[in-house]
KOLROZA-141678 format. One record per residue (C-alpha): x, y, z. Coordinates in steps of 0.25 Angstrom, whole numbers, plus 2048, in hexadecimal, padded with zeros to 3 digits. Last residue first. Layout:
N
XYZ/...
// end
This chain:
714
287E6746B/282E6947A/28BE7547E/28BE7548E/288E83492/289E804A1/28FE734A5/285E694AB/283E664B9/280E5A4C1/284E4F4B7/282E434C1/28EE3A4C1/28AE2C4BA/280E234BF/284E144C0/278E0B4BD/276DFE4C3/26BDF74BB/25EDF44C1/25BDE64C2/25ADDA4B8/264DD04B6/26FDD14AB/26CDCA49E/278DC2498/284DC9491/286DC5483/292DBC480/29EDC447C/2A6DB9474/2AFDC446B/2BADC2476/2BADB4474/2BCDB5464/2B0DB145D/2B1DA5454/2A9D9D45F/29EDA7460/29CDA8450/2A3DB544B/2A4DAF43D/2B1DB6439/2BBDAC43D/2BEDA642F/2B7DAD425/2AADA341F/2A1DAF41D/2A0DAE40E/297DB9409/28FDC2410/289DCB405/287DBD3FD/281DB5407/277DC140A/273DC13FB/271DB23FC/26ADB3408/261DBC401/25FDB23F5/25BDA8400/250DAF407/24FDAA416/25BDB4419/265DB0423/270DB9429/279DB6435/27FDC343C/28BDC3443/293DCA44D/28BDD6454/27DDD344E/271DDB44C/274DE043F/26EDD8436/260DD943D/260DE743D/264DE942E/258DDE42C/24FDE6432/253DF3429/253DEB41D/243DE8421/241DF5424/245DFB418/23EDF240E/232DF4416/233E03414/236E01405/22ADF7404/21FE0140A/21CDFF41A/20DE0141A/20DDF2414/20FDEC421/21ADE4422/225DED429/21FDED438/21ADDF437/226DDA434/221DCD42A/22BDCF41F/22CDC6415/229DB9410/21ADB540B/212DAC414/21BDAD420/214DA642C/20ADAB438/208DA2444/1FED9B44B/204D8E447/1FAD87441/1F4D9343D/200D97433/1FCDA542E/203DAB423/20BDB7422/210DC1417/21EDC6415/222DD5411/22FDD5407/23BDDB404/244DD93F8/254DDD3FA/25ADE03ED/267DDB3E4/25FDCD3E0/254DCA3E9/258DCB3F8/24DDCA402/249DD240E/23BDCE415/23EDBF411/246DBD41E/254DC0423/257DB842E/263DBF436/26BDB7441/273DC144A/280DBE451/286DC545C/278DCD45F/273DDA45E/266DE3463/261DEF45D/256DEA454/256DDA457/246DD845D/240DE1452/249DDD447/245DCF449/249DC3453/249DB4450/247DAB45C/24FD9F461/25BDA9467/250DB1470/253DA747C/261DAE47E/258DBB482/261DC747B/259DCA46D/24BDC4472/249DCE47D/23FDD6478/239DCA470/235DC347D/23EDB8480/23BDA947D/23BD9D489/22FDA3490/226D9848C/228D9B47D/228DAA480/22DDB4489/226DC1489/224DCE481/222DC6475/224DC4466/22EDBA469/23CDBA460/237DB3453/235DA5451/23ED9B44A/23BD91440/245D8B436/23FD8042C/23ED8B421/23FD98427/234D9B431/236DA643A/228DA6442/22DD9A44C/220D9E455/224DA1463/21CD9B46E/217DA3479/215D98484/206D9D484/204D9D476/20BDA346A/215DAE46A/213DB845E/215DB3451/21FDBB448/21DDBB438/22ADB8431/233DC1429/238DCC434/246DCA430/24DDC1439/255DC0445/25EDB544C/265DB8459/274DB745F/27BDBB46B/289DB246A/28CDA8476/28ED9B46F/27FD9746F/27BDA5467/286DA245D/280D9445A/272D9A45B/275DA5450/27CD9B446/272D90447/266D9A446/26DD9F438/26FD92434/262D8D437/25CD9A42F/263D95424/26ED99419/277DA2421/27CDB041F/288DB6425/28CDC242D/298DC6437/29CDD343C/2A9DD8441/2B4DD043A/2B1DD942C/2AADCD424/2A7DD4417/299DD3413/296DD5404/28FDE3402/281DE7400/27EDF63FD/276DFE407/26BE04402/266E09410/265DFA414/268DF1409/268DE4411/275DDF40D/27BDEE40D/276DF241B/27ADE4420/288DE641B/28ADF441F/286DEF42F/291DE442B/29BDEE427/297DF6434/29DDEA43B/29EDEE44B/29ADDF44D/28DDE1448/289DEB453/294DF7456/294DFF448/299E0D44A/290E16442/289E1F44C/282E2B447/27FE37450/275E42450/272E4D459/266E54459/264E60462/254E60465/24AE6A45F/23FE60461/23AE61454/248E6044E/24CE54457/23FE4D452/244E4F443/251E49446/24BE3E44D/243E3A442/24DE3D436/257E3443D/24CE2943D/243E22446/236E1E43E/234E0E442/227E0D43D/22BE06431/233DFC439/242DF8437/249E0543B/258E0043D/260E07432/25AE15437/263E13444/260E1C44F/264E1F45E/25DE2B463/261E3246E/258E3C475/25BE4747F/251E4F487/247E44488/239E3E485/234E4947B/23FE43472/23AE37471/22BE3A470/230E42464/236E3645D/229E2E460/222E38458/216E3E45E/209E39463/20DE2D46B/204E2146E/1FCE2147B/1EFE25475/1F1E1946C/1F0E11478/1FCE09478/1FFDFA477/201DFB467/20CE0546B/20FE14464/21BE1F465/219E26458/222E2644C/22AE1B451/239E1B454/241E0E452/24CE1644B/24EE1B459/255E0E45C/25AE1346A/254E2046E/25BE2547B/253E2F483/25AE3948D/256E43497/248E3D498/23DE47499/235E4B4A5/22BE444A2/22DE39499/226E3C48B/218E35489/21AE2E47B/228E2A480/227E1B481/226E18472/234E19471/238E0D47B/23EE0D488/24AE0B491/24FE1149D/245E0F4A7/23EE044A0/24ADFC4A1/24ADFE4AF/23CDFA4B2/23EDEC4A9/24BDE74B0/257DEA4A7/260DDE4A3/268DE1498/263DD6490/254DD8493/253DE6493/25CDE9487/255DDE47F/249DE3481/24CDF247E/252DED473/247DE446E/23EDEE471/243DF8467/23FE06467/248E0C471/249E1447B/255E17487/24FE20491/256E2B499/256E344A5/263E384A8/26BE344B5/279E344B0/279E244B0/26DE254A9/274E2D49E/280E2449C/277E1749E/26DE1C492/278E2248A/27FE1548A/272E0E485/272E1747A/27FE16476/27EE07474/271E0846D/277E10463/284E07461/286E07453/280DFA452/274DFC449/276E09441/278E17446/270E2444A/271E2C456/268E38458/269E3F465/25FE49468/260E55471/256E5F479/25BE6B47F/252E7048A/25EE71494/256E744A1/25BE824A8/25CE7F4B6/261E704B3/25DE654BC/268E5F4C5/265E504C7/265E4B4B9/26FE574B3/268E5D4A8/268E5749B/26CE5F48F/27CE60492/27DE51498/274E4C48E/27DE52483/28AE4B48A/283E3D48A/27EE3F47B/28CE43477/292E3747E/289E2E479/28CE32469/29BE3246C/29BE24474/294E1E467/29CE2645D/2A8E1D462/2A5E1446C/29BE12478/29FE07482/291E05487/289E04495/292E0E49E/287E134A8/286E064AF/27ADFE4AC/27EDF24AD/289DF44A2/28BDE649E/27BDE549C/27BDF0492/289DED48B/283DDF488/276DE5482/27DDED479/288DE2474/296DE6477/29CDEB46B/2A7DE6464/2ADDF145A/2B1DFA465/2BFDF9462/2C2DF2470/2B7DE846A/2BFDE645D/2CCDE5464/2C7DDA46D/2C0DD2462/2CDDD4459/2D5DCD465/2CADC1465/2CCDC0455/2DBDBF457/2DBDB345F/2E5DAC456/2F3DAB451/2F8DB445B/2FBDC2455/308DCB457/314DC1456/30DDBA449/30ADC8443/319DCC446/31EDC043F/314DC3433/31ADD1433/329DCB432/327DC3428/320DCF41F/32BDD8422/32FDD9414/323DDC410/321DE7419/31FDE8428/320DF6431/31FDF5441/31BE02447/310DFE450/318DF945B/321E0545B/32BE0B451/32BE15447/335E1543B/344E1943E/34AE0B43C/344E0A42E/336E0242C/32DE0C426/338E15420/33EE07418/330E06411/336E00404/341DF8409/339DF0415/330DEC409/321DF0406/315DEC401/310DE540F/313DF2416/30CDEF424/30DDF942E/30EDF343E/306DF544A/307DF145A/2FDDEC464/2FDDE246F/2F1DE2477/2EADE0484/2DEDEA484/2DBDF748B/2DEE0047E/2DEDF7472/2D2DFF46B/2D8E0C46D/2D4E18477/2DEE16480/2E9E14474/2ECE0646E/2E5E08461/2E6E17460/2F5E17463/2F9E0B45A/2F0E1144F/2F8E1E451/306E16451/301E0E445/2FFE1B43D/30EE20441/313E1143E/30EE13430/319E1D42E/312E29429/310E2C41B/315E36410/311E34401/309E2A3FD/30CE273EF/31BE213F4/31AE21403/322E2A40B/325E29418/323E31426/327E2B434/334E2742E/339E34432/33AE3F426/344E46420/341E40412/336E37413/339E28414/333E1F409/329E1440A/327E0A3FE/31DDFE3FD/310E06405/305DFC407/303E00415/2FBDF9420/2FCDFE42E/2F9DF3438/2F5DF5447/2F9DE644E/2F1DE345A/2F3DD6463/2E9DD446E/2EDDD047C/2F3DC4483/301DC447D/309DBA476/302DB8469/2F9DC5468/2ECDC5466/2E6DC9459/2E3DD8451/2EADDE445/2E4DEC443/2E5DF0435/2E5DFD42D/2E4E0543A/2DBE10437/2DDE1E43E/2D0E2743B/2D0E31430/2D1E40433/2D0E45442/2CEE3B44B/2BFE39452/2BCE2E448/2C9E2544E/2C3E2545D/2BFE1745C/2CDE1345B/2D7E0D452/2CEE0D445/2D0E0043E/2D3DFE42E/2D4DF042F/2D3DE643C/2DBDD943A/2DADCE442/2E4DC5443/2DFDB5441/2E8DB5433/2F4DB543D/2FCDA8437/307DB3432/303DB1424/2F4DB4427/2F9DC242E/300DC4422/2F5DC2419/2EDDCA421/2F8DD5420/2F8DD4411/2E8DD540F/2E8DE1417/2F2DE840F/2EDDE4401/2DFDE5400/2DEDEF40C/2E9DF8405/2E0DF83F8/2D4DFB3FE/2DBE08405/2E1E0D3F9/2D5E0B3F0/2CFE143FB/2C4E10406/2B7E18403/2B4E2240D/2A9E22419/2B6E1F422/2AEE1342A/2A4E0E420/2AEE11414/2B9E0941B/2B0DFE41D/2ABDFD40F/2BADFD40A/2BDDF1415/2B2DE940F/2B6DEC401/2C5DE9406/2C3DDB40C/2B9DD6404/2C0DCF3F7/2BDDC13FA/2CDDBF3FE/2CCDCB407/2C2DC5411/2CBDB8411/2D8DC1415/2CFDC941F/2CCDBC426/2DBDB7426/2DEDC542D/2D3DC5437/2C9DCF434/2C5DDD438/2C1DE642D/2BFDF542C/2C1DF9439/2BCE07440/2BBE0844F/2B1E1244F/2B0E1D445/2A6E27448/29BE2F43E/292E39444/286E3E43D/287E4E43D/283E5744A/
// end
């Protein structure tokens, strides 16, 4: 089966009209739209398309500002529904969706806009006004017919406005035309409807009046936030969704490609596995491996946890395995699982040296890029270590195995999880391998543009650096000091956002000292000294500082600095990222450094002698320079993609700061810095408190007591 590509809630840009004009004045609007177009549609934007953006979009934004409605949000080139990629041909893309609050009604106000640069339109002889002739372009539908399709898709049962309180209409804007030059579009026999209005340059005054009648002078950001959530571009944080589910069989609202992946895995489980309480007379011996790849924030864990809940409700035996102590620890702590309850369902890759008997029905392997060559543990006796590839142990453990993998998040030299590794193992086991690729971005505010910017800035997979273009979904800025970074992060956390500080592994890491388990402030930048998160399984500093595995979600973890190993797989609203001397910019290239330490006898700790990496996993000379550079890049890629709203960057190296500032540019654009105070009320979603411990109530689905004979598996 080929790798899948799926379009979900495509939009190229979301900005208030006044901010779109500012972006255009910096000559960044059209290049940004062209990059987004290429990403979604895998083709270059035509010169005609680029010209239309540069001309028509700007005219519409200027008219909104002239109407004193510069706050109205403009969503550019928007897919009507989550199902657009399933349609034959190209997806329906609305030129612009204007979003705000209605000046008189309570709900949202939405206008669907078709922009045309036609200056002349003539009627086709013996045809209705639904079909017109445009010189140089031939026969064209009346734009109102396009808008009717958009309106039905947007407001229908599967559209983003379904279930909301809204007023919706639409219009065509021909800013180059006069009424006389496009008479067939405005004649008495033209299509009618709330979406069929036509404005020309002659009708500009009427357009401004109608815009004032459709939109209130403020509050558009709140309306846009509601719409983005309905479009699937504002996701509930994973851990909050788990808390809210309370163990019920519906944990997440899976969207687009996510839902298709989950549905096929559930269907396959029903066909291959026997009914839980009715053993098959002739057991089905087929073995199936699902390999789901996707970058950070594409929803791999959401799919995995949803599958776990659904399959448990079906009575299947299932385990959820991970290679990350930080992810498992945060899940247990924040969601409130008791120790015994957690161990019944969640585990680690290394816990299958001895396969379960009988085998599990399903084993879900999250973060499979962290697979090791062999299962070992420094606390185990050598005779207890695994003797076969770890991936083989996982396949031995279950009939149906699901791997979620992102090769771009491999950050340790001993992590061997790759697509090729899983494919080879499936062949050895004669398993049917089903591949999926996730592309929809749900982390970083749904901004795939930000993910691409990070990859370019760091040179991941030879990506090319590009200036950052604010897109209304994600925010990034560079500060001049660690004090500035901490002030921002603490301010947002104090206001109600989730926030953490993380750093490259560029300082020694001291274990807790003394009976009180004091944390040494190892991260030292000038006069600014802060400790790493506690290298401990228990509470430190007289039980005021959390252990490492729950640093990411415990409120007292704010004062410590995390690294890639304690942040991977997690997310916060705001993330402050400190880049150290292990990766510095020199001219047009990155330079990677290994650090050396010295003893500070007075403090009883190690200090930096030569700046660079102090990560014991990648510092040894057994890791060559090329692999060292790859792992450091990947580590910063992980750290810079932990935020859902804003990333604050600081580098200890001045030349690197200047490089990052040059890429980020001026961030002083009205309303785009998503501080808690600036966010509309609908976006201020505080993270849920940790529930009390205790067994979670599970609702069992109907038993599948019989299977249809001769079911086709694929």
